[in-house]
Structure formats: C-alpha cells, structure tokens
C-alpha atoms as a printed R data frame, in Angstrom:
    type eleno elety resid chain resno       x       y       z
1   ATOM     1    CA   MET     A     1 105.597 137.635  72.946
2   ATOM     2    CA   ASN     A     2 106.318 138.050  69.284
3   ATOM     3    CA   SER     A     3 105.533 134.940  67.233
4   ATOM     4    CA   SER     A     4 108.978 135.127  65.608
5   ATOM     5    CA   HIS     A     5 110.521 134.277  68.996
6   ATOM     6    CA   THR     A     6 108.738 130.932  68.954
7   ATOM     7    CA   ILE     A     7 109.372 130.231  65.273
8   ATOM     8    CA   PHE     A     8 113.119 130.891  65.164
9   ATOM     9    CA   PRO     A     9 114.124 128.158  67.659
10  ATOM    10    CA   ALA     A    10 112.146 125.635  65.633
11  ATOM    11    CA   LEU     A    11 113.797 126.812  62.421
12  ATOM    12    CA   ARG     A    12 117.220 126.575  64.027
13  ATOM    13    CA   LYS     A    13 116.551 122.920  64.687
14  ATOM    14    CA   LEU     A    14 115.663 122.395  61.025
15  ATOM    15    CA   PHE     A    15 118.822 123.998  59.593
16  ATOM    16    CA   PRO     A    16 120.925 120.814  59.898
17  ATOM    17    CA   ILE     A    17 118.244 118.916  57.975
18  ATOM    18    CA   ILE     A    18 118.202 121.578  55.266
19  ATOM    19    CA   PHE     A    19 121.983 121.546  54.921
20  ATOM    20    CA   LEU     A    20 122.049 117.762  54.874
21  ATOM    21    CA   ALA     A    21 119.412 117.692  52.141
22  ATOM    22    CA   LEU     A    22 121.413 120.194  50.097
23  ATOM    23    CA   ALA     A    23 124.622 118.237  50.604
24  ATOM    24    CA   LEU     A    24 122.963 115.004  49.538
25  ATOM    25    CA   ALA     A    25 121.504 116.697  46.481
26  ATOM    26    CA   GLY     A    26 124.997 117.685  45.348
27  ATOM    27    CA   GLY     A    27 126.157 120.928  43.786
28  ATOM    28    CA   PRO     A    28 123.610 122.191  41.258
29  ATOM    29    CA   ALA     A    29 124.995 122.767  37.754
30  ATOM    30    CA   HIS     A    30 122.092 124.691  36.245
31  ATOM    31    CA   ALA     A    31 118.702 126.235  37.006
32  ATOM    32    CA   GLU     A    32 116.720 122.986  36.714
33  ATOM    33    CA   SER     A    33 118.901 121.191  39.241
34  ATOM    34    CA   ILE     A    34 118.595 124.172  41.610
35  ATOM    35    CA   LYS     A    35 114.818 123.971  41.263
36  ATOM    36    CA   ASP     A    36 114.862 120.208  41.857
37  ATOM    37    CA   ASP     A    37 117.179 120.609  44.836
38  ATOM    38    CA   ALA     A    38 114.880 123.243  46.308
39  ATOM    39    CA   LYS     A    39 111.914 120.894  45.903
40  ATOM    40    CA   LYS     A    40 113.790 118.033  47.536
41  ATOM    41    CA   THR     A    41 114.909 120.270  50.374
42  ATOM    42    CA   GLY     A    42 111.394 121.613  50.840
43  ATOM    43    CA   HIS     A    43 110.041 118.086  50.897
44  ATOM    44    CA   ALA     A    44 112.654 116.984  53.461
45  ATOM    45    CA   VAL     A    45 111.911 119.987  55.659
46  ATOM    46    CA   GLY     A    46 108.177 119.366  55.360
47  ATOM    47    CA   GLU     A    47 108.617 115.754  56.430
48  ATOM    48    CA   ALA     A    48 110.797 116.825  59.358
49  ATOM    49    CA   VAL     A    49 108.256 119.412  60.509
50  ATOM    50    CA   HIS     A    50 105.468 116.847  60.199
51  ATOM    51    CA   GLU     A    51 107.447 114.349  62.267
52  ATOM    52    CA   VAL     A    52 108.183 116.950  64.957
53  ATOM    53    CA   GLY     A    53 104.484 117.818  65.117
54  ATOM    54    CA   HIS     A    54 103.520 114.167  65.321
55  ATOM    55    CA   GLU     A    55 105.975 113.509  68.147
56  ATOM    56    CA   ALA     A    56 104.800 116.621  70.006
57  ATOM    57    CA   LYS     A    57 101.226 115.363  69.767
58  ATOM    58    CA   LYS     A    58 102.250 111.971  71.192
59  ATOM    59    CA   VAL     A    59 104.086 113.639  74.071
60  ATOM    60    CA   GLY     A    60 101.076 115.854  74.728
61  ATOM    61    CA   LYS     A    61  98.796 112.834  74.945
62  ATOM    62    CA   GLU     A    62 101.195 111.089  77.334
63  ATOM    63    CA   VAL     A    63 101.290 114.178  79.552
64  ATOM    64    CA   GLU     A    64  97.493 114.364  79.467
65  ATOM    65    CA   GLU     A    65  97.138 110.720  80.528
66  ATOM    66    CA   GLY     A    66  99.672 111.190  83.322
67  ATOM    67    CA   ALA     A    67  97.886 114.297  84.550
68  ATOM    68    CA   LYS     A    68  94.565 112.434  84.583
69  ATOM    69    CA   LYS     A    69  96.061 109.605  86.651
70  ATOM    70    CA   VAL     A    70  97.583 112.049  89.125
71  ATOM    71    CA   GLY     A    71  94.308 113.962  89.322
72  ATOM    72    CA   HIS     A    72  92.345 110.805  90.077
73  ATOM    73    CA   THR     A    73  94.866 109.724  92.705
74  ATOM    74    CA   VAL     A    74  94.848 113.112  94.417
75  ATOM    75    CA   SER     A    75  91.052 113.260  94.321
76  ATOM    76    CA   SER     A    76  90.544 109.810  95.798
77  ATOM    77    CA   THR     A    77  93.197 110.430  98.453
78  ATOM    78    CA   ALA     A    78  91.558 113.730  99.389
79  ATOM    79    CA   LYS     A    79  88.164 112.021  99.664
80  ATOM    80    CA   GLU     A    80  89.667 109.362 101.930
81  ATOM    81    CA   GLY     A    81  91.245 112.102 104.038
82  ATOM    82    CA   VAL     A    82  87.929 113.914 104.401
83  ATOM    83    CA   GLU     A    83  86.198 110.686 105.438
84  ATOM    84    CA   ALA     A    84  88.932 109.985 107.999
85  ATOM    85    CA   VAL     A    85  88.554 113.483 109.463
86  ATOM    86    CA   LYS     A    86  84.767 113.083 109.658
87  ATOM    87    CA   GLU     A    87  85.102 109.704 111.354
88  ATOM    88    CA   GLY     A    88  87.717 111.110 113.738
89  ATOM    89    CA   GLY     A    89  85.334 113.915 114.665
90  ATOM    90    CA   LYS     A    90  82.539 111.439 115.340
91  ATOM    91    CA   GLU     A    91  84.843 109.318 117.520
92  ATOM    92    CA   MET     A    92  85.899 112.403 119.457
93  ATOM    93    CA   LYS     A    93  82.262 113.371 120.001
94  ATOM    94    CA   ARG     A    94  81.448 109.838 121.218
95  ATOM    95    CA   ALA     A    95  84.459 109.879 123.564
96  ATOM    96    CA   VAL     A    96  83.385 113.202 125.049
97  ATOM    97    CA   LYS     A    97  79.854 111.877 125.605
98  ATOM    98    CA   GLY     A    98  81.259 108.671 127.097
99  ATOM    99    CA   GLU     A    99  79.880 106.403 124.357
100 ATOM   100    CA   LYS     A   100  81.704 103.581 122.655
C-alpha cells in the first residue's frame, strides 16, 4: 500500500482544525500577518497531531492490557480443561479395571 493512502485520511481529519485556526487568525492584511498566521496554523496543527498520537498510544496500551487479560484467561481455562480430560481418562481407566 502506498504511504499516501494512510496519510491522506489523517490530513483530512486535520483540515477543519486548519480552517478554524485560519478563521480565528482573521484575514491577513500584509506579508507579516500571513507569516504569523501560517506559524499559528502550523502550531495548532502540530498540537492536534501530537494529541492524536498521544490518544492513539493510550488506546494501544488499553488494547494491549485487554489482550493480556484475555490471553491469561484463555490459557488458564485451557490448562483446567486439559487437567479435567486427564482426570476423566484416569477415572475411565479405573472404571474399566473395576477400581474405585
């Protein structure tokens, strides 16, 4: 997959932030205000990207913890199942031999 396919959706989400930053900055009257507006917009976009990355990291950690819990549960349940099958086999063997 081309990396631009993964970048463009993220940029699309940032466009409203960019437009909002430009709207809040007002209409530039000369080159200095355009430069300042561009800096402010860049700063706002940078903060937004940082926040998105931070939230994605938090979600990733939550998913990791959930996966660990599920893995432990499945593992312990499987071990219990194996022990039950072993014990059932031993009981069957004893029953066939006539033991108690």
